[in-house]
C-alpha positions as MATLAB code, in Angstrom:
seq = 'MHEGRRSILRTSPLFQLFILWSGLRLLAPSSTDLKPESPTSLEQDAFRPLRTVRSVLLCGASVRSLAESAVRAGLRPLCVDFFEDQDLTALLSHNRGRFVGRIRSFTELPQITHSVRTSVPLLWAGGLENHTDTLRTIARRRPVIGADPDILDQLRHPARIFEWLTEAGLHVPRLATSSNIDIDCLWLRKPIHSSGGLGIRTLARSNPKESLELTSPQPSEYLQEYIDGVPMSAMFCSHQGRVELIGVSLQLIGWPCLGASDFLFCGNIGPVCPPEPLIAEIRSAAECIAHKCKLQGVFGIDFMLRQGNAWFLEVNPRLTASHMLYENVAPERQTSPSLITRHLAALGWKAAEAPVNSRSRRRPEDWHAIQARFILWAPEDFSVPEHFATAFESDHSLRLADVPPSRTTVPAGSPLCSLHASATSVTLLAERIHSLPTTSSLSPLFSGPDIAHQVRHLFERYERNLVR';
ca = [
      38.161   47.739   54.265;
      36.285   44.742   52.958;
      33.454   46.951   51.734;
      35.949   49.140   49.871;
      37.495   46.143   48.198;
      34.014   44.940   47.176;
      33.208   48.318   45.604;
      36.498   48.287   43.698;
      35.785   44.769   42.444;
      32.245   45.731   41.391;
      33.590   48.558   39.240;
      36.420   46.471   37.792;
      35.928   45.601   34.087;
      37.248   42.091   34.742;
      34.714   41.549   37.524;
      31.842   42.774   35.342;
      32.981   40.457   32.545;
      33.067   37.562   35.045;
      29.513   38.338   36.204;
      28.270   38.501   32.601;
      29.934   35.160   31.778;
      28.494   33.553   34.937;
      24.979   34.730   34.110;
      25.165   33.366   30.610;
      26.570   30.100   31.966;
      23.626   29.744   34.349;
      21.118   30.494   31.608;
      22.689   28.057   29.142;
      21.394   24.476   29.116;
      23.631   21.705   30.344;
      25.347   19.449   27.845;
      22.751   16.749   28.503;
      19.962   19.164   27.529;
      21.501   20.305   24.270;
      19.798   19.263   21.040;
      21.845   18.457   17.931;
      22.800   21.587   16.026;
      21.248   20.178   12.847;
      18.044   18.287   13.695;
      17.111   15.380   11.486;
      14.200   15.668    9.082;
      12.158   13.384   11.358;
      12.759   15.709   14.338;
      11.800   18.706   12.232;
       8.617   16.943   11.077;
       7.646   16.209   14.689;
       7.375   19.944   15.426;
       6.037   21.065   12.055;
       2.272   21.794   12.105;
       0.151   19.646    9.805;
      -1.079   21.312    6.628;
      -4.854   21.291    6.292;
      -6.532   19.920    3.180;
     -10.182   19.633    2.179;
     -10.021   18.471   -1.437;
      -7.437   15.957   -2.590;
      -6.587   14.827   -6.119;
      -6.580   11.001   -6.172;
      -4.658    9.454   -9.076;
      -3.876    5.816   -9.772;
      -4.792    2.840  -11.907;
      -8.033    2.443   -9.913;
      -8.976    4.787   -7.058;
     -12.490    3.664   -6.090;
     -11.565    2.051   -2.753;
      -9.240    4.920   -1.848;
     -11.987    7.428   -2.680;
     -14.344    5.629   -0.274;
     -11.739    5.938    2.470;
     -11.148    9.600    1.611;
     -14.853   10.446    1.938;
     -15.009    8.663    5.309;
     -11.934   10.626    6.415;
     -13.699   13.943    5.735;
     -12.002   14.659    2.395;
     -13.481   15.643   -0.967;
     -11.743   13.433   -3.567;
     -11.144   14.615   -7.135;
     -10.417   11.422   -9.054;
      -8.411   10.334  -12.087;
      -7.958    6.681  -13.075;
      -8.113    4.186  -15.942;
     -11.672    2.898  -15.455;
     -14.237    5.515  -14.278;
     -16.224    2.755  -12.564;
     -19.895    3.434  -11.976;
     -19.696    2.899   -8.194;
     -16.925    5.513   -8.085;
     -19.002    8.104   -9.941;
     -21.988    7.276   -7.702;
     -19.818    7.816   -4.620;
     -18.691   11.222   -5.896;
     -22.230   12.453   -6.579;
     -24.071   14.929   -4.311;
     -20.956   17.127   -4.144;
     -18.899   14.534   -2.254;
     -16.244   14.780   -4.951;
     -15.702   14.886   -8.698;
     -14.360   12.608  -11.410;
     -11.774   14.721  -13.214;
     -11.047   12.423  -16.135;
     -10.168    8.989  -17.424;
      -6.657    8.276  -18.671;
      -5.073    5.548  -20.780;
      -1.518    6.189  -19.604;
       0.062    7.898  -16.606;
       1.899   10.197  -19.006;
      -1.465   11.950  -19.514;
      -1.714   12.922  -15.839;
       0.089   16.290  -15.924;
      -2.195   17.522  -18.695;
      -5.502   16.223  -17.332;
      -4.833   17.595  -13.844;
      -4.335   21.134  -15.200;
      -8.069   21.715  -14.734;
      -7.690   21.315  -10.952;
      -6.420   24.324   -9.024;
      -2.779   23.947   -8.061;
      -3.421   24.337   -4.325;
      -5.127   20.900   -4.293;
      -2.496   18.263   -3.429;
      -2.145   15.028   -5.357;
      -2.381   11.782   -3.376;
      -1.222    9.008   -5.668;
      -2.222    5.349   -5.641;
      -1.279    2.056   -7.294;
       0.886    2.129  -10.405;
       2.354    5.612  -10.083;
       5.362    4.398   -8.083;
       6.700    3.235  -11.461;
       6.381    6.710  -13.020;
       8.614    8.955  -10.946;
       9.251   11.381  -13.808;
       5.499   12.013  -14.026;
       5.353   12.634  -10.270;
       8.261   15.078  -10.519;
       6.501   16.947  -13.334;
       3.300   17.248  -11.300;
       5.251   18.291   -8.182;
       6.470   21.405  -10.009;
       2.883   22.722  -10.065;
       1.182   21.300   -6.967;
       1.950   19.558   -3.651;
       2.294   15.770   -3.914;
       1.416   13.543   -0.941;
       3.461   10.371   -1.000;
       6.973    9.000   -0.940;
       9.556   11.219   -2.600;
      10.414   10.146   -6.184;
      14.067    9.670   -5.168;
      12.930    7.126   -2.558;
      10.745    5.410   -5.152;
      13.720    5.120   -7.499;
      15.692    3.384   -4.743;
      12.878    0.914   -4.112;
      12.655   -0.029   -7.806;
      16.068   -1.728   -7.529;
      15.535   -5.187   -6.001;
      19.275   -5.806   -5.571;
      19.508   -2.844   -3.188;
      16.459   -3.924   -1.153;
      17.646   -7.535   -0.968;
      21.091   -6.382    0.179;
      19.528   -4.383    3.041;
      17.350   -7.306    4.107;
      20.189   -9.825    3.861;
      22.336   -7.631    6.110;
      19.429   -7.670    8.591;
      19.496  -11.487    8.611;
      16.237  -11.924    6.675;
      15.321  -14.262    3.813;
      15.236  -13.048    0.198;
      15.269  -14.873   -3.152;
      18.434  -14.991   -5.199;
      18.874  -12.660   -8.148;
      20.528  -14.195  -11.201;
      24.142  -13.208  -11.803;
      27.016  -14.786  -13.688;
      28.243  -16.380  -10.462;
      25.061  -18.044   -9.192;
      23.376  -19.610  -12.213;
      21.731  -22.795  -11.002;
      20.078  -24.983  -13.636;
      17.945  -26.595  -10.915;
      16.579  -23.201   -9.893;
      13.385  -21.872  -11.458;
      13.863  -18.223  -12.414;
      11.193  -15.579  -12.848;
      11.624  -12.820  -15.400;
      10.164   -9.718  -13.725;
       9.718   -6.178  -15.080;
      11.274   -3.507  -12.875;
       8.468   -1.045  -13.613;
       5.333   -3.117  -13.139;
       2.621   -3.818  -10.595;
      -0.133   -6.352   -9.997;
       1.969   -9.227  -11.332;
       1.707   -7.975  -14.913;
       4.504   -9.172  -17.171;
       5.978  -11.737  -14.762;
       6.770  -15.069  -16.402;
       8.934  -18.096  -15.798;
      12.145  -18.561  -17.723;
      11.882  -21.515  -20.100;
      14.759  -23.835  -19.185;
      14.452  -25.721  -22.451;
      15.097  -22.589  -24.492;
      18.892  -22.248  -24.998;
      18.567  -18.633  -26.080;
      16.784  -17.664  -22.872;
      19.276  -19.660  -20.812;
      22.083  -17.568  -22.287;
      20.158  -14.439  -21.309;
      20.186  -15.379  -17.627;
      23.108  -13.104  -16.904;
      22.071  -10.305  -19.262;
      18.331   -9.621  -19.037;
      16.826   -6.513  -20.561;
      17.575   -3.305  -18.595;
      13.884   -3.076  -17.728;
      13.812   -6.605  -16.258;
      15.535   -8.737  -13.653;
      15.689  -12.455  -12.941;
      14.577  -13.615   -9.508;
      14.508  -17.054   -7.943;
      11.012  -18.525   -7.683;
      10.036  -19.222   -4.064;
       7.335  -21.835   -3.599;
       5.084  -20.886   -0.701;
       1.993  -18.942    0.325;
       1.823  -15.386   -1.092;
       1.171  -12.795    1.605;
       1.404   -9.080    2.243;
       1.755   -6.852    5.285;
       0.857   -3.195    5.732;
       2.721   -0.686    7.901;
       2.753    2.982    8.824;
       6.089    4.756    9.226;
       5.856    8.019   11.157;
       8.519   10.023   13.011;
      10.965    7.142   13.196;
       8.434    4.508   14.329;
       7.166    1.712   12.086;
       3.855    0.168   13.137;
       2.414   -3.063   11.758;
      -1.189   -2.496   10.648;
      -2.102   -5.963    9.447;
      -1.244   -9.094    7.469;
      -3.250  -10.741    4.687;
      -3.081  -13.607    2.204;
      -2.726  -12.787   -1.486;
      -4.527  -14.454   -4.374;
      -2.194  -14.921   -7.338;
      -3.094  -16.316  -10.759;
      -6.321  -18.131   -9.791;
      -7.940  -19.553  -12.972;
     -11.335  -19.624  -11.220;
     -11.113  -15.807  -11.073;
     -10.104  -15.560  -14.732;
      -6.455  -14.866  -13.856;
      -3.345  -16.645  -15.071;
       0.387  -16.767  -14.428;
       1.227  -14.312  -11.633;
      -1.656  -11.843  -11.958;
      -2.795  -10.369   -8.663;
      -6.449  -11.232   -8.056;
      -7.198  -10.215   -4.479;
      -6.534  -10.489   -0.742;
      -8.105  -12.218    2.244;
      -7.533  -11.035    5.785;
      -6.610   -9.924    8.271;
      -4.826  -13.031    9.530;
      -2.889  -13.403   12.777;
       0.487  -15.104   12.236;
       2.525  -16.373   15.204;
       4.847  -13.949   16.956;
       8.135  -15.203   15.397;
       6.769  -14.530   11.911;
       5.439  -11.124   12.961;
       8.893  -10.282   14.331;
      10.455  -11.110   10.937;
       7.921   -8.959    9.104;
       8.447   -6.031   11.475;
      12.217   -6.286   11.106;
      11.926   -6.102    7.321;
       9.670   -3.039    7.443;
      11.888   -1.223    9.949;
      14.977   -2.005    7.882;
      13.460   -0.647    4.663;
      11.840    2.416    6.244;
      15.035    3.437    8.030;
      17.351    2.754    5.090;
      15.467    4.964    2.636;
      13.567    7.285    5.055;
      10.192    5.982    3.861;
       7.232    7.702    5.548;
       3.498    6.984    5.498;
       1.542    3.791    4.881;
       3.265    1.141    2.762;
       3.150   -2.577    2.055;
       5.584   -5.463    1.727;
       4.899   -8.618   -0.304;
       6.438  -11.886    0.841;
       6.143  -15.650    0.545;
       5.506  -17.779    3.621;
       7.524  -20.994    3.421;
       8.045  -23.381    6.332;
       7.473  -20.729    8.963;
       9.744  -18.083    7.438;
       8.997  -14.984    5.382;
      10.817  -14.592    2.063;
      10.563  -10.932    1.111;
       9.849  -10.030   -2.514;
       9.066   -6.344   -2.988;
       7.925   -3.091   -1.413;
       4.782   -1.137   -2.324;
       5.596    2.403   -1.106;
       1.975    3.604   -0.891;
      -1.482    2.782    0.406;
      -2.083   -0.667   -1.081;
      -5.227   -2.405   -2.307;
      -5.469   -4.356    0.957;
      -6.274   -1.221    3.003;
     -10.000   -2.031    2.910;
      -9.361   -5.315    4.768;
      -8.389   -3.341    7.864;
     -11.058   -0.627    7.615;
     -14.197   -2.778    7.334;
     -13.577   -5.359   10.052;
     -14.951   -5.546   13.602;
     -14.154   -2.505   15.798;
     -11.700   -4.374   18.033;
      -9.585   -5.218   14.958;
      -9.828   -1.841   13.241;
      -7.082    0.714   12.985;
      -7.803    4.096   14.505;
      -7.675    6.657   13.029;
      -8.350    5.571    9.437;
      -5.426    4.544    7.245;
      -5.743    7.502    4.898;
      -5.769    9.846    7.919;
      -2.612    8.205    9.252;
      -0.974    8.316    5.831;
      -1.707   12.033    5.566;
      -0.426   12.748    9.082;
       2.829   10.874    8.469;
       3.402   13.052    5.412;
       2.462   16.338    7.088;
      -1.254   16.748    6.265;
      -4.675   16.512    7.898;
      -8.274   16.714    6.698;
     -10.011   20.054    7.218;
     -13.279   18.387    8.210;
     -13.936   15.768   10.871;
     -14.148   12.170    9.606;
     -17.580   10.787    8.803;
     -18.579    8.580   11.732;
     -20.087    5.750    9.718;
     -19.262    3.160   12.375;
     -21.961    4.329   14.765;
     -24.640    3.816   12.105;
     -23.678    0.200   11.404;
     -25.343   -2.745   13.107;
     -23.247   -5.225   15.144;
     -24.114   -7.986   12.663;
     -22.495   -5.905    9.908;
     -19.051   -6.246   11.508;
     -16.955   -9.176   10.334;
     -13.711  -10.799   11.419;
     -12.424  -11.506    7.929;
     -12.726   -9.772    4.567;
     -12.031  -10.960    1.035;
     -11.593   -9.009   -2.157;
     -11.672  -11.137   -5.301;
     -10.609   -9.393   -8.520;
     -12.486  -10.982  -11.409;
     -10.614  -10.994  -14.729;
     -12.777  -11.283  -17.847;
     -12.115  -14.697  -19.468;
     -13.878  -13.440  -22.600;
     -15.302  -10.182  -23.906;
     -18.030   -9.176  -21.451;
     -20.874   -6.740  -22.112;
     -21.882   -5.068  -18.834;
     -25.676   -5.342  -18.318;
     -27.815   -2.492  -16.994;
     -28.224   -3.660  -13.379;
     -24.920   -5.483  -13.010;
     -23.844   -3.552   -9.876;
     -26.919   -4.626   -7.883;
     -26.395   -8.382   -8.310;
     -25.972   -9.024   -4.556;
     -27.695   -6.026   -2.983;
     -29.967   -8.285   -0.883;
     -26.946   -9.828    0.902;
     -24.910   -7.340    2.966;
     -21.990   -9.806    3.163;
     -21.471   -9.813   -0.640;
     -20.892   -6.777   -2.824;
     -19.722   -6.069   -6.340;
     -17.322   -3.138   -6.628;
     -15.174   -1.498   -9.291;
     -18.093   -2.001  -11.676;
     -17.597   -0.750  -15.264;
     -20.179    1.616  -16.764;
     -23.311   -0.118  -18.047;
     -23.480   -1.118  -21.710;
     -19.700   -1.103  -22.104;
     -17.608   -4.083  -23.186;
     -14.712   -5.310  -21.056;
     -12.123   -7.036  -23.285;
     -10.971  -10.555  -22.446;
      -7.963  -10.564  -20.136;
      -8.899   -7.245  -18.489;
     -10.080   -6.700  -14.897;
     -13.872   -6.925  -14.928;
     -14.821   -5.993  -11.352;
     -14.163   -7.066   -7.785;
     -16.302   -9.159   -5.467;
     -16.146   -8.266   -1.771;
     -17.172  -10.898    0.753;
     -17.124  -10.884    4.544;
     -17.799  -13.359    7.332;
     -17.016  -14.125   10.949;
     -14.729  -17.044   10.016;
     -12.918  -18.577    7.063;
     -15.371  -21.492    7.066;
     -18.376  -19.176    6.736;
     -16.559  -17.103    4.123;
     -16.028  -20.182    1.945;
     -19.663  -21.214    2.429;
     -20.927  -17.814    1.292;
     -18.731  -17.876   -1.793;
     -19.795  -21.460   -2.528;
     -23.450  -20.406   -2.617;
     -23.069  -17.429   -4.970;
     -26.415  -16.866   -6.736;
     -26.469  -18.761  -10.026;
     -28.904  -16.206  -11.411;
     -26.322  -13.405  -11.477;
     -24.619  -12.240  -14.664;
     -21.352  -13.652  -13.312;
     -22.527  -17.264  -12.998;
     -21.702  -18.311  -16.590;
     -18.111  -17.082  -16.140;
     -17.230  -17.719  -12.496;
     -18.073  -20.701  -10.296;
     -18.785  -20.095   -6.614;
     -17.854  -23.697   -5.652;
     -14.523  -23.432   -7.507;
     -13.629  -20.145   -5.791;
     -14.647  -21.545   -2.388;
     -12.449  -24.611   -2.988;
      -9.468  -22.357   -3.716;
     -10.120  -20.348   -0.537;
     -10.107  -23.510    1.587;
      -6.986  -24.792   -0.159;
      -5.182  -21.470    0.387;
      -5.852  -21.512    4.127;
      -4.815  -25.168    4.389;
      -1.475  -24.276    2.777;
      -1.168  -21.259    5.063;
      -1.655  -23.384    8.191;
       0.874  -25.983    6.979;
       3.508  -23.367    6.176;
       3.260  -21.714    9.583;
       5.251  -24.683   10.938;
       9.028  -24.308   10.756;
];
């Protein structure tokens, strides 16, 4: 009886449909296991295999330091920049890379890069964040490694960035509007599309015409409150929804002893180790910006330290000039893997060859706790002598870099070269700068004691402003 009923049920269409539904129900994941129907771009990136690259097209105002990092990361850099420095061309010799061409304007990039096969991706450096149309043009022919031009356009609007940071409870300068004009406030007139402090100037309060322009600056400029403090920068890596702090450094701005004036960028010193409350502020700013505009890869934030608080100024959505401060320090303070490797990985790429293990060949005494990069601006026309690059070759803690070709003339007011110095402490760093050889070609133009005095003064101000 029961067996007969079972056989009838087994042959019943309704029973068979029930069994089919039950089987599918058992095979289906529970509601807690279900993934969103439309995964986010970050989730998609997490499962997407990295694209392999051997040669990379490096383009920027100056790419020498980035090319050094690329070679160490196992890449073959093909370089385009404004200077064609002799240490860059020396680095690229012996088939380690190639200098593609020198440009006078970023608008020349699409044409000059035509000689490079289109499968080679472009990795852009300083200055190109202000030329998104050029990046879009290049992206039609070849892969571009870096923040999307639409993201760059967002980050060129300080009002938007300051609004995000204000909502996060962080400090930002005021931007001049018709409702907040304050005669007692010192305003800076800043170009929207600029880098390195070029074009920044104070607004003359005594000039009635300029005072009337407070609320209507040129479309290419904005007016920002001047914040008196210690200029600093921090570097981060944003990857798959996580933002990691890489390091913090002090910035050198407008030092006359380096031939600079006004707000010209003239170097970094670091890494430094701020107290935890300040680090928390810096991290919050980076996370806010990265999440608001979906910024990926290595990027930097400039800020002023004033009475223990960070006042955030702008975002550099790329590998910044301070990357070398974190790659040449003692092993326990280094980032691993290299910054360019991490930047590539965050943007979906990896080097085809293993990185060059240069660390194992370096002596323990070559490692240093603090690094400095001084950008020397020519105070007058300077004719580059034949052996200019070897001025400090006997001292491994001092090195000239970004050296112009021999027998060329660097016009007054232009970047001449950079001086790299390293030491185990700030005190020793200042002492080494103080005793720069007076026999070098730089001695008539730049004073070691004056630079050392500025270094000591900068760190004194830094220590004072750490206190809230």
